[in-house]
C-alpha positions as CSV (number, residue, x, y, z in Angstrom):
1,M,27.2,-101.9,-52.2
2,T,28.1,-98.3,-50.3
3,V,28.7,-95.0,-52.4
4,S,31.9,-95.4,-51.0
5,E,32.6,-98.9,-52.4
6,S,31.3,-98.1,-56.0
7,T,33.6,-95.5,-56.2
8,R,36.7,-97.8,-55.8
9,L,35.8,-100.5,-58.6
10,S,38.9,-101.1,-60.5
11,R,38.6,-100.3,-64.4
12,G,41.2,-102.5,-65.1
13,L,44.0,-101.5,-67.2
14,Q,42.7,-98.8,-70.3
15,W,44.9,-98.5,-73.1
16,A,43.7,-95.5,-73.8
17,D,44.0,-94.1,-70.5
18,V,47.7,-95.3,-70.5
19,A,48.2,-93.3,-74.1
20,F,46.4,-90.0,-72.6
21,M,49.2,-90.4,-70.1
22,L,51.9,-91.1,-72.5
23,W,50.8,-87.8,-74.1
24,A,50.7,-85.7,-70.9
25,A,54.3,-87.0,-69.9
26,M,55.6,-86.2,-73.4
27,F,54.0,-82.6,-73.2
28,L,56.0,-82.0,-70.2
29,G,59.1,-83.6,-71.5
30,A,58.8,-81.4,-74.5
31,L,58.7,-78.4,-72.3
32,G,61.3,-79.7,-70.4
33,A,63.5,-79.6,-73.7
34,M,62.6,-76.2,-74.5
35,V,63.7,-74.9,-71.5
36,Q,66.8,-77.5,-71.2
37,S,66.1,-79.1,-68.0
38,L,65.5,-83.1,-68.5
39,W,65.6,-83.8,-64.7
40,V,62.6,-81.5,-63.7
41,S,60.4,-82.6,-66.8
42,L,61.5,-86.3,-65.5
43,I,60.4,-85.5,-61.8
44,S,57.4,-83.4,-62.7
45,A,56.1,-86.1,-65.1
46,A,56.8,-88.7,-62.7
47,L,55.1,-87.1,-59.8
48,L,52.0,-85.8,-61.9
49,L,51.5,-89.3,-63.7
50,G,52.0,-91.3,-60.5
51,I,49.0,-89.6,-58.4
52,F,46.5,-89.6,-62.0
53,G,47.7,-93.1,-62.4
54,A,46.5,-94.2,-58.6
55,Y,43.2,-92.5,-59.1
56,D,42.4,-93.6,-62.6
57,R,42.4,-97.5,-61.0
58,I,40.0,-97.1,-58.2
59,L,37.8,-94.4,-59.5
60,R,34.7,-96.0,-61.5
61,N,34.7,-92.9,-63.8
62,N,37.7,-90.8,-64.9
63,T,36.4,-88.5,-67.3
64,G,36.6,-85.3,-65.2
65,L,40.2,-86.7,-64.2
66,K,41.4,-86.6,-67.6
67,R,39.7,-83.3,-68.5
68,G,41.0,-81.6,-65.3
69,L,44.6,-83.0,-66.4
70,F,44.3,-81.5,-69.7
71,A,43.1,-78.3,-68.7
72,G,45.4,-77.7,-66.0
73,C,48.3,-78.5,-68.4
74,V,47.3,-76.5,-70.9
75,L,46.4,-73.4,-68.7
76,G,50.3,-74.2,-66.6
77,A,52.0,-73.6,-69.9
78,F,50.2,-70.5,-70.6
79,V,50.7,-69.0,-67.4
80,G,54.5,-70.4,-67.1
81,T,54.9,-69.0,-70.5
82,V,53.4,-65.7,-69.5
83,G,56.3,-65.7,-66.8
84,L,58.8,-66.3,-69.0
85,L,58.1,-63.5,-71.6
86,L,58.1,-61.3,-68.6
87,G,61.3,-62.7,-67.7
88,G,63.8,-62.3,-64.9
89,E,65.0,-64.4,-62.0
90,I,64.4,-63.6,-58.2
91,A,68.4,-62.8,-57.0
92,G,67.1,-60.7,-54.3
93,V,64.5,-58.6,-52.6
94,R,64.5,-55.9,-55.4
95,S,64.3,-58.0,-58.4
96,G,61.7,-60.2,-56.4
97,A,59.6,-57.3,-55.6
98,V,59.5,-56.2,-58.7
99,L,58.9,-59.5,-60.9
100,G,56.2,-60.6,-57.8
101,T,54.0,-57.4,-58.4
102,T,54.3,-57.6,-62.2
103,L,53.0,-61.3,-62.0
104,G,50.6,-60.6,-59.3
105,V,49.3,-57.6,-61.2
106,C,48.7,-59.5,-64.5
107,L,47.5,-62.8,-63.0
108,G,44.8,-60.6,-61.0
109,G,43.8,-58.3,-64.2
110,V,43.2,-61.5,-65.8
111,I,41.2,-63.3,-62.9
112,G,39.4,-60.2,-62.7
113,I,38.2,-60.5,-66.5
114,V,37.4,-64.0,-65.9
115,S,35.3,-63.0,-62.7
116,R,33.7,-60.1,-63.9
117,A,30.1,-59.5,-62.7
118,E,27.5,-60.4,-64.6
119,F,25.3,-57.4,-66.5
120,E,22.0,-57.5,-66.3
121,K,19.8,-56.6,-69.7
122,G,19.5,-52.7,-70.2
123,E,22.0,-51.9,-68.3
124,R,23.9,-48.5,-69.5
125,F,27.4,-48.9,-71.0
126,F,29.0,-46.4,-68.3
127,S,27.5,-48.7,-65.7
128,K,29.1,-51.9,-67.8
129,A,32.4,-50.1,-68.2
130,F,32.6,-49.3,-64.7
131,L,31.8,-53.1,-63.3
132,F,34.5,-54.2,-66.0
133,V,37.2,-51.7,-65.2
134,G,36.3,-51.9,-61.7
135,S,36.6,-56.0,-61.2
136,I,40.2,-55.6,-63.3
137,A,41.5,-53.1,-61.1
138,L,40.3,-55.2,-57.8
139,G,41.9,-58.4,-59.0
140,A,44.8,-56.6,-60.0
141,F,45.6,-55.2,-56.9
142,L,44.9,-58.0,-54.7
143,G,47.0,-60.3,-57.1
144,G,49.7,-57.4,-57.0
145,A,49.6,-57.5,-53.2
146,V,50.2,-61.1,-53.0
147,G,52.9,-61.0,-55.6
148,L,54.6,-58.0,-53.7
149,F,54.8,-60.2,-50.4
150,A,55.8,-63.2,-52.0
151,G,58.6,-61.4,-54.6
152,I,60.0,-59.7,-51.1
153,F,60.0,-62.8,-48.9
154,I,61.6,-65.2,-51.4
155,G,64.1,-62.3,-52.1
156,L,65.3,-62.3,-48.4
157,V,65.5,-66.2,-49.0
158,V,68.0,-65.7,-51.5
159,Q,69.5,-62.6,-50.2
160,L,70.6,-63.2,-46.8
161,P,73.0,-65.7,-45.4
162,L,70.3,-67.7,-43.2
163,G,67.7,-67.2,-45.5
164,W,67.0,-70.6,-45.5
165,L,66.4,-70.6,-42.1
166,I,63.5,-68.0,-42.6
167,G,62.2,-70.2,-45.2
168,V,61.9,-73.3,-43.2
169,L,60.5,-71.5,-39.7
170,A,57.9,-69.7,-42.2
171,A,57.1,-73.2,-43.4
172,A,56.9,-74.6,-39.8
173,L,54.5,-71.7,-38.6
174,V,52.1,-72.2,-42.2
175,G,52.0,-75.9,-41.6
176,S,51.5,-75.3,-38.0
177,Y,48.5,-72.9,-38.5
178,L,46.9,-75.6,-41.1
179,G,47.6,-78.4,-38.5
180,R,45.8,-76.7,-35.9
181,S,42.5,-76.2,-38.4
182,F,41.8,-79.9,-38.3
183,K,41.0,-79.7,-34.4
184,R,43.0,-82.4,-33.4
185,R,45.4,-82.8,-30.7
186,R,49.2,-82.5,-32.2
187,S,48.1,-81.3,-35.4
188,G,49.6,-78.1,-35.4
189,L,53.0,-79.8,-34.3
190,I,52.7,-82.6,-36.8
191,G,51.9,-79.8,-39.3
192,A,54.9,-78.0,-38.5
193,V,57.2,-80.6,-38.8
194,I,55.7,-81.6,-42.3
195,G,56.1,-77.8,-43.5
196,G,59.7,-77.5,-42.5
197,L,60.6,-80.7,-43.8
198,I,59.2,-80.0,-47.3
199,T,60.6,-76.7,-47.7
200,G,63.9,-78.2,-46.4
201,I,64.0,-80.9,-48.9
202,S,63.0,-78.4,-51.8
203,L,65.5,-76.1,-50.8
204,L,68.0,-78.8,-51.0
205,L,66.9,-79.6,-54.4
206,G,66.5,-75.8,-55.4
207,G,65.5,-74.4,-58.8
208,A,62.0,-74.6,-59.6
209,F,60.9,-77.1,-56.8
210,A,62.1,-74.6,-54.4
211,G,60.5,-71.8,-55.8
212,L,57.1,-73.5,-56.1
213,V,57.0,-74.3,-52.1
214,L,58.6,-70.7,-51.1
215,G,56.3,-69.1,-53.1
216,A,53.3,-71.1,-51.9
217,I,54.3,-70.5,-48.5
218,A,54.7,-67.1,-49.0
219,G,51.0,-66.8,-50.8
220,C,49.9,-68.3,-47.7
221,L,51.5,-66.0,-45.2
222,A,50.2,-62.9,-47.3
223,P,46.6,-63.2,-46.0
224,M,47.3,-64.8,-42.9
225,S,49.7,-61.6,-41.9
226,F,47.0,-59.7,-43.1
227,V,44.6,-61.2,-40.4
228,A,47.1,-61.1,-37.8
229,L,47.6,-57.5,-38.2
230,I,43.8,-56.5,-38.1
231,G,44.3,-58.7,-34.9
232,A,46.8,-57.2,-33.3
233,V,45.4,-53.7,-34.2
234,G,42.1,-54.7,-32.5
235,G,43.8,-56.2,-29.3
236,L,45.9,-53.2,-29.1
237,S,43.2,-50.5,-29.3
238,A,40.9,-52.7,-26.3
239,R,43.1,-54.1,-23.8
240,G,47.2,-53.0,-24.6
241,L,50.2,-54.4,-26.1
242,K,49.8,-57.9,-24.4
243,A,46.4,-58.6,-25.9
244,G,47.4,-57.0,-29.4
245,I,50.5,-60.0,-29.3
246,V,48.1,-62.4,-28.4
247,E,45.8,-61.4,-30.9
248,A,48.0,-61.2,-33.5
249,F,48.9,-64.9,-33.3
250,E,45.6,-66.1,-32.4
251,A,43.8,-64.5,-35.2
252,P,45.2,-66.4,-38.2
253,S,44.3,-69.7,-36.2
254,E,40.5,-68.8,-35.4
255,I,40.2,-67.9,-39.1
256,L,41.6,-71.4,-40.4
257,E,39.5,-73.2,-38.0
258,Q,36.1,-71.7,-39.1
259,G,37.0,-72.9,-42.8
260,A,39.0,-70.4,-44.3
261,V,41.2,-72.6,-45.7
262,P,39.9,-73.3,-49.5
263,F,40.2,-69.5,-49.6
264,L,43.7,-69.6,-49.5
265,L,44.0,-71.1,-52.6
266,P,44.2,-68.1,-54.7
267,A,47.1,-66.3,-52.7
268,V,48.9,-70.0,-52.9
269,M,48.5,-70.2,-56.6
270,T,50.0,-66.8,-57.1
271,G,52.4,-67.2,-54.6
272,A,53.5,-70.3,-56.3
273,I,53.5,-69.0,-59.7
274,V,56.1,-66.2,-58.7
275,G,58.3,-68.5,-56.8
276,T,58.5,-70.9,-60.1
277,S,58.7,-68.1,-62.8
278,G,61.3,-66.5,-60.9
279,S,63.3,-69.6,-60.7
280,G,64.4,-69.5,-64.1
281,P,62.9,-71.1,-67.2
282,E,62.6,-74.4,-65.6
283,G,59.5,-73.0,-64.0
284,L,57.7,-73.5,-66.9
285,V,57.9,-76.9,-66.3
286,V,56.7,-77.1,-62.6
287,I,53.8,-75.0,-62.8
288,T,52.2,-76.8,-65.9
289,A,52.5,-80.0,-63.4
290,A,51.1,-77.9,-60.6
291,L,48.5,-76.5,-62.6
292,G,47.8,-80.0,-64.0
293,L,47.5,-81.9,-60.4
294,M,44.9,-79.0,-59.5
295,G,43.0,-79.3,-62.6
296,M,43.3,-83.2,-62.2
297,L,42.0,-83.2,-58.4
298,F,39.3,-81.1,-59.1
299,G,38.0,-83.5,-62.2
300,A,38.4,-86.1,-59.4
301,F,36.0,-84.5,-57.5
302,G,33.2,-84.5,-60.0
303,D,34.2,-88.3,-60.8
304,M,33.7,-89.0,-56.9
305,N,30.3,-87.6,-57.1
306,G,29.2,-88.7,-60.0
307,R,29.2,-85.4,-62.0
308,S,31.9,-87.0,-64.1
309,G,33.7,-84.0,-66.5
310,Q,30.5,-81.8,-66.5
311,Q,31.9,-78.6,-64.9
312,V,36.0,-79.2,-66.0
313,T,36.5,-76.6,-68.3
314,F,39.5,-74.0,-69.0
315,R,37.3,-71.4,-67.1
316,T,36.2,-73.5,-63.9
317,V,39.9,-74.8,-63.6
318,A,41.4,-71.2,-63.6
319,E,38.4,-70.0,-61.1
320,M,39.4,-73.2,-58.9
321,A,42.8,-72.3,-58.7
322,M,43.0,-68.6,-58.7
323,M,39.4,-67.6,-56.9
324,G,38.9,-70.3,-54.2
325,V,36.3,-72.7,-53.8
326,D,33.7,-73.2,-51.4
327,E,34.6,-76.8,-50.6
328,W,37.6,-78.7,-50.6
329,P,37.2,-82.4,-49.4
330,V,40.9,-82.7,-49.2
331,R,40.3,-85.6,-46.9
332,R,38.2,-87.8,-48.8
333,V,40.4,-87.4,-51.6
334,V,43.2,-88.7,-49.3
335,Q,40.8,-91.7,-48.0
336,E,40.1,-92.6,-51.7
337,V,43.8,-93.7,-52.3
338,I,44.5,-95.1,-48.8
339,G,41.0,-97.3,-48.3
340,P,40.4,-100.8,-49.1
341,S,41.5,-100.2,-52.9
342,R,45.3,-99.2,-51.9
343,K,46.5,-102.1,-53.5
344,Q,45.0,-101.0,-56.8
345,A,46.3,-97.4,-56.5
346,V,49.6,-98.3,-55.7
347,W,49.7,-100.6,-58.9
348,G,48.6,-97.4,-60.8
349,G,50.8,-95.1,-59.3
350,V,53.7,-97.5,-60.0
351,L,52.5,-97.5,-63.7
352,G,52.0,-93.9,-63.9
353,V,55.3,-93.3,-62.9
354,C,56.9,-95.6,-65.6
355,V,54.9,-93.8,-68.1
356,G,55.7,-90.2,-66.8
357,L,59.5,-91.2,-66.9
358,V,59.4,-92.9,-70.7
359,G,57.3,-90.5,-71.7
360,S,58.9,-87.6,-70.7
361,G,62.2,-88.9,-72.0
362,L,60.5,-89.4,-75.1
363,G,59.0,-86.1,-75.5
364,F,62.5,-84.4,-74.7
365,G,64.3,-86.8,-76.9
366,L,62.0,-85.8,-80.0
367,I,61.8,-82.0,-79.4
368,L,65.5,-82.1,-79.5
369,L,65.6,-84.0,-82.6
370,L,63.3,-81.4,-84.2
371,L,65.5,-78.4,-82.9
372,N,69.0,-80.3,-84.6
373,L,67.3,-80.9,-87.3
374,S,65.7,-77.4,-88.0
375,H,69.1,-76.1,-86.8
376,T,70.8,-78.2,-89.8
377,L,68.6,-77.3,-92.5
378,S,68.9,-73.3,-91.5
379,T,72.8,-73.9,-92.2
380,E,72.6,-75.6,-95.1
């Protein structure tokens, strides 16, 4: 039996796993009740638990899968709550710039603390303080820059009459560049079509889903635009205007082809958080599900490699989501569910969707019942 086949052994139906899925769905449903958005919690729980169920049925071990989902959901709820406390919805360029910069600085500062340089034994207090403050300042600056870019971009899409067209075209451009990184024919065109379709559908849905997609696109565009600017300046100074334009279009593609895709993740997550937070209270549910998915996939990486749950903590999930990773085996993760065990994955996905819908509905109803009961007792 090959290693690939051994990871696809069906574990069968485990009631403990179903109970865990039910908890996750009820958690999202409870958050949905707090922000009064049932349909967002239903869709988020169905998608998240559907993917969980698919991998749960085909992985021999699922410890990392469950730990990653738990850590990601809790971390997402914390980040979403911070966004709610900062308040505000993106209604235009100005509000987007303010909210994006504020959130970006806060997120970058926190990540600066998490990723601060380690102190050597016997190091002086001044050196420690400088490294600590410098890490926070650098993280806040980078996060603020991405947040500002994302806020302005989303503000333009919201404010301008043809803003939706800007969003779709930007998504097509990003999808084209990402597609080219696979170094296959037509991959750029396929990426452009997929990016445009996903963005168009999200804009039709509106709300937090549109904010999530637009924010992720803006976050991806931020470092790509910076690279394009560097290429344009270099080409312009060396060979003239035409070379500058050519270099501006080719520089992002060259960087992605060299394996820079995983390092876009911090900017993408920052933009996604800005977009969901700026979409209103329902963004709390969506960003919780998004980070839950991110943590779950991170845990699945370990399960596939025989390191089940060893590296899945709140800190590792935060570092992976907001600091980037050296290896991002997306192709292998996708192949796990479309390979020989795809039937098991489909049944697991169907079970996950059902549990997600039922559980989120139960969580939503339970919180509403408790809130109504509390209101009744307080008025008596």
